[in-house]
C-alpha positions in Angstrom: 29.6 0.2 28.3 27.0 -1.5 26.2 27.8 -3.7 23.3 26.5 -3.0 19.8 26.6 -6.5 18.4 24.2 -8.8 20.2 20.6 -7.8 21.1 20.8 -9.9 24.2 23.6 -7.7 25.5 22.5 -4.4 24.1 20.6 -1.8 26.2 19.5 1.8 25.8 20.6 4.6 28.0 18.1 7.3 26.8 14.8 7.7 24.9 16.6 8.7 21.7 18.5 5.4 21.6 15.3 3.5 22.4 13.5 5.0 19.5 16.4 4.9 17.0 15.7 3.4 13.6 19.1 1.8 13.0 20.3 0.9 16.5 23.5 -1.1 15.7 26.2 -1.0 13.0 25.0 -4.4 11.7 21.5 -3.0 11.2 22.8 0.1 9.5 24.9 -2.1 7.1 21.9 -4.2 6.3 19.7 -1.2 5.6 22.3 0.5 3.4 22.8 -2.7 1.5 19.0 -3.0 1.0 18.7 0.6 -0.2 21.6 0.1 -2.7 19.9 -3.1 -4.0 16.6 -1.3 -4.5 17.9 1.9 -6.0 21.1 0.8 -7.8 21.4 -2.9 -8.4 17.8 -3.7 -9.6 17.6 -0.7 -12.1 21.1 -1.5 -13.5 21.0 -5.3 -13.8 17.3 -6.5 -14.0 15.4 -6.7 -17.3 12.6 -4.2 -17.7 10.0 -7.0 -17.3 11.2 -7.6 -13.7 11.3 -4.0 -13.0 7.6 -3.9 -14.1 7.0 -6.7 -11.6 8.8 -4.7 -8.9 6.6 -1.6 -9.7 3.5 -3.8 -9.2 4.9 -5.0 -5.9 5.4 -1.4 -4.8 2.0 -0.3 -5.9 0.4 -3.2 -4.0 2.5 -2.3 -0.9 1.3 1.4 -1.1 -2.3 0.3 -1.1 -1.7 -2.4 1.6 0.0 0.1 3.9 -3.3 2.0 4.2 -5.2 -1.2 4.8 -2.7 -2.2 7.4 -3.0 1.1 9.2 -6.8 0.7 9.4 -7.1 -3.0 10.2 -3.7 -3.9 11.7 -3.1 -0.9 13.9 -6.6 0.7 14.3 -8.8 -2.3 14.4 -11.1 -0.8 11.8 -12.2 -3.4 9.2 -12.4 -2.2 5.6 -13.3 -3.9 2.3 -13.5 -0.8 0.2 -10.0 0.6 0.1 -9.8 0.5 -3.7 -12.4 3.3 -3.8 -10.0 5.7 -2.2 -7.2 4.6 -4.5 -9.6 5.4 -7.4 -10.4 8.8 -6.0 -6.7 9.6 -5.9 -6.1 8.4 -9.4 -9.0 10.3 -10.9 -8.2 13.5 -8.9 -4.7 13.4 -10.2 -5.8 12.6 -13.8 -8.3 15.4 -13.9 -5.8 17.9 -12.5 -3.2 16.9 -15.0 -5.5 16.7 -18.0 -8.2 19.4 -17.4 -6.9 22.0 -14.9 -5.6 25.2 -16.6 -2.1 25.2 -15.1 0.1 28.2 -15.8 2.6 27.5 -18.5 5.4 27.9 -16.1 4.1 25.0 -14.0 3.8 22.9 -17.1 7.3 23.7 -18.3 8.8 23.0 -14.9 6.9 19.7 -14.6 5.1 20.6 -11.4 1.5 19.8 -12.4 1.8 16.1 -11.7 3.7 16.4 -8.4 1.2 18.9 -7.1 -1.7 16.7 -8.3 -0.3 13.8 -6.1 -0.5 16.0 -3.0 -4.0 17.1 -3.8 -5.1 13.6 -4.7 -3.9 12.4 -1.3 -6.0 15.2 0.4 -9.1 14.5 -1.7 -8.9 10.7 -1.1 -8.3 11.3 2.7 -11.4 13.6 3.0 -13.5 11.1 1.0 -12.3 8.3 3.3 -13.3 10.4 6.3 -16.9 10.7 4.9 -17.3 6.9 5.0 -15.4 6.7 8.2 -17.9 8.8 10.1 -20.2 5.8 10.8 -17.2 4.2 12.7 -18.2 6.4 15.6 -21.3 4.2 16.2 -20.6 0.9 14.4 -17.7 -1.5 14.2 -17.0 -5.1 13.0 -19.4 -6.5 10.5 -21.4 -3.2 10.2 -18.2 -1.2 9.5 -17.4 -3.7 6.7 -20.7 -3.0 5.1 -20.1 0.7 5.3 -16.7 0.4 3.5 -18.2 -1.9 0.9 -20.8 0.8 0.3 -17.9 3.2 -0.3 -16.6 0.9 -3.0 -19.8 0.6 -4.9 -20.9 4.2 -4.5 -17.5 5.6 -5.5 -16.4 3.4 -8.3 -19.5 1.8 -9.7 -21.7 4.8 -9.5 -19.9 8.2 -9.3 -16.7 7.4 -11.2 -18.2 5.1 -13.8 -21.4 7.0 -14.5 -20.3 10.6 -14.1 -16.6 11.3 -13.7 -15.5 9.0 -16.5 -17.7 10.8 -18.9 -16.0 14.2 -18.4 -14.6 15.4 -21.7 -16.5 12.9 -23.7 -13.8 10.3 -23.3 -16.2 7.4 -22.6 -15.1 5.0 -19.9 -11.3 5.6 -20.0 -9.0 8.7 -19.5 -6.3 8.5 -22.1 -2.9 9.7 -20.9 -0.8 10.9 -23.9 3.0 10.5 -23.7 4.5 13.4 -21.8 1.4 13.9 -19.6 3.0 12.4 -16.5 6.1 14.5 -15.8 8.1 15.2 -12.7 10.4 18.2 -13.2 12.4 17.6 -16.4 11.8 13.8 -16.2 8.9 12.2 -18.2 7.7 8.9 -16.8 8.3 7.1 -20.2 10.2 4.0 -19.2 10.0 1.1 -16.7 13.2 2.3 -15.0 11.8 5.8 -14.2 8.5 4.4 -13.0 10.2 1.9 -10.8 12.5 4.4 -9.2 9.5 6.8 -8.6 7.7 3.9 -7.0 10.7 3.1 -4.8 10.9 6.7 -3.6 7.2 6.8 -2.8 7.2 3.5 -0.9 10.2 4.6 1.2 8.4 7.9 2.0 5.2 6.1 2.9 6.9 3.5 5.1 8.8 6.3 6.9 5.7 8.3 7.5 3.8 5.3 8.7 6.5 4.1 11.0 6.9 7.6 12.6 3.2 7.9 13.0 3.0 4.7 14.8 5.6 5.9 17.3 3.7 9.1 17.9 0.7 9.9 20.1 -1.9 9.0 17.3 -0.1 5.7 16.7 -0.3 4.7 20.3 -3.9 5.8 20.4 -4.7 3.7 17.4 -3.2 0.6 19.0 -5.0 1.2 22.2 -8.3 1.6 20.4 -7.6 -1.6 18.4 -6.9 -3.6 21.6 -9.8 -2.2 23.6 -11.7 0.9 22.6 -13.7 1.1 25.9 -10.5 1.0 28.0 -8.9 3.6 25.6 -11.9 5.9 26.1 -11.7 5.4 29.9 -8.0 6.5 29.7 -9.0 9.8 28.1 -8.4 8.9 24.4 -10.9 10.6 22.0 -11.8 7.4 20.2 -14.0 9.0 17.6 -11.3 11.6 16.7 -8.5 9.1 16.3 -10.7 6.7 14.3 -11.5 9.6 11.8 -7.8 10.5 11.7 -7.0 6.9 10.9 -9.4 6.9 8.0 -8.0 10.2 6.7 -4.3 9.0 6.8 -5.2 5.7 5.2 -7.3 7.4 2.6 -4.5 9.9 1.9 -2.0 7.1 1.4 -4.5 5.4 -0.9 -4.8 8.6 -2.9 -1.0 8.8 -3.4 -1.0 5.2 -4.6 -3.8 6.0 -7.1 -2.0 9.1 -8.3 1.2 7.0 -8.8 -0.8 4.6 -10.9 -1.0 7.2 -13.6 2.7 6.9 -14.3 2.2 3.2 -14.9 -0.7 3.2 -17.3 -1.6 4.7 -20.7 -5.3 4.9 -19.9 -7.3 5.2 -16.6 -10.5 3.2 -16.2 -12.8 2.2 -13.3 -11.9 -1.4 -14.1 -8.5 -0.8 -12.4 -10.3 -0.4 -9.1 -12.7 -3.2 -8.7 -14.0 -4.6 -5.4 -11.7 -7.6 -5.8 -8.7 -5.2 -5.6 -10.0 -4.1 -2.1 -10.3 -7.7 -1.1 -6.9 -8.5 -2.6 -5.3 -5.8 -0.4 -6.9 -7.3 2.7 -5.5 -10.7 1.7 -2.1 -9.2 1.2 -1.9 -8.1 4.9 -3.4 -11.4 6.1 -0.6 -13.2 4.3 2.1 -10.8 5.2 1.1 -10.3 8.8 -1.6 -8.1 10.4 -0.2 -5.3 12.6 3.2 -5.1 10.9 4.6 -2.7 8.3 6.8 -5.6 7.2 3.6 -7.5 6.7 2.4 -5.1 4.0 5.7 -5.4 2.1 6.2 -9.2 2.5 2.6 -9.9 1.5 2.9 -7.7 -1.6 6.1 -9.5 -2.7 4.6 -12.9 -2.0 1.3 -12.4 -3.8 2.7 -10.6 -6.9 5.5 -13.1 -7.4 3.1 -16.1 -6.9 0.7 -14.6 -9.5 3.6 -14.0 -11.9 4.7 -17.6 -11.5 1.2 -18.7 -12.1 1.0 -16.7 -15.3 4.3 -18.0 -16.5 3.0 -21.6 -16.0 -0.4 -20.9 -17.7 1.0 -19.3 -20.9 2.9 -22.5 -22.1 -0.1 -24.6 -21.3 -2.4 -22.3 -23.2 -0.9 -23.7 -26.5 -2.6 -27.0 -25.6 -5.6 -25.6 -23.6 -6.6 -22.2 -25.1 -9.5 -21.9 -22.7 -7.1 -21.9 -19.8 -5.7 -18.4 -20.8 -9.3 -17.1 -21.2 -10.1 -18.3 -17.7 -6.9 -17.1 -16.1 -8.8 -14.5 -14.0 -10.9 -17.2 -12.4 -7.8 -19.4 -11.8 -6.1 -16.4 -10.2 -9.1 -15.8 -7.8 -9.3 -19.5 -6.9 -5.6 -19.6 -6.1 -5.9 -16.4 -4.1 -8.6 -18.0 -2.0 -6.6 -21.2 -1.5 -3.6 -19.2 -0.4 -5.6 -17.3 2.2 -7.0 -20.5 3.6 -3.6 -22.1 3.8 -2.1 -19.1 5.6 -5.0 -18.9 8.1 -4.5 -22.6 8.9 -0.7 -23.1 8.8 0.7 -19.6 9.3 -2.0 -17.4 10.9 0.5 -14.7 12.0 1.8 -14.2 8.5 5.2 -14.0 6.9 6.3 -11.1 9.1 6.1 -13.2 12.2 8.2 -15.9 10.6 10.7 -13.3 9.6 10.8 -12.0 13.2 11.5 -15.6 14.4 14.3 -16.0 11.8 16.0 -12.7 12.8 15.8 -13.7 16.5 17.4 -17.0 15.8 20.4 -15.5 14.1 20.7 -12.5 16.5 20.6 -14.7 19.6 22.6 -17.6 18.3 24.3 -19.6 19.9 22.0 -19.0 22.9 18.7 -20.9 23.0 15.6 -18.8 22.8 12.0 -20.0 23.3 
């Protein structure tokens, strides 16, 4: 009879046990405690400011999950993921503001939830369009293709044409009550935070299950060696396109969520630096790990919040420092990336894995 306490003495008797999410009572307890903290403790006891920070962490994690799927699991380099987030955001905004919904849908608060699903589909299909060159190019050339997606989508189509719909100028104003899910209006930090937490949990669950499925195994095989994968009978082109679609759909959902956290939607929310930022997040958190997208988001958002808290008092003595905060932020971002590549190349997720192994296997030595 197998024990359920120490991993070194635990074994699986069937495939269901081997693929189980929470395989021991200790893991179940930790996960339940984590969910209670996220959904109960934080909304009840944290100030709204910190819930806003938590919302930003979740939004970053949603964007980083798509980048992680492409780069970390599919080996498909991308530097234009913000474009697909923008497509999702503008699709949802146009559906909510301009589409002639039946009054019943409006009263029941279904317009925004439906727009999230359609935003994911639109962003996924748009991502596939720019993923098509991946059949013939990879590496540096694929990076250029995804950068082209960023500039064509955001700087040209959205800025010059889509943003002008309705004569609004460069921004889509979202009046109070526009973003509504059922009877609940997204009019407070608590509601937006809880909505974010639900979406992040769903996206993590979907990603984790996909990675344990046939497409997930195919993506990893293609990442490791696409020629060997093709020799084994894997349709490399099809699975690359599927990876772009899934990552784009996740980006679209993240963009649609952003509507609940802003009063006006502008192309300035989806600059190329945001695409670069998301790649940096998974480099810091750990490439090829779902935990890496979460840890990287937490680390980067908290570091930038700490930087801002340090800059604001100094701005009383050096006013130009506050004006140049964006440049300081980018400089610090570059320094952090360099530091992690030198001293922690496997990211925070790898260090977390080592810490868990140490406590799980103690008092036995493990090297």
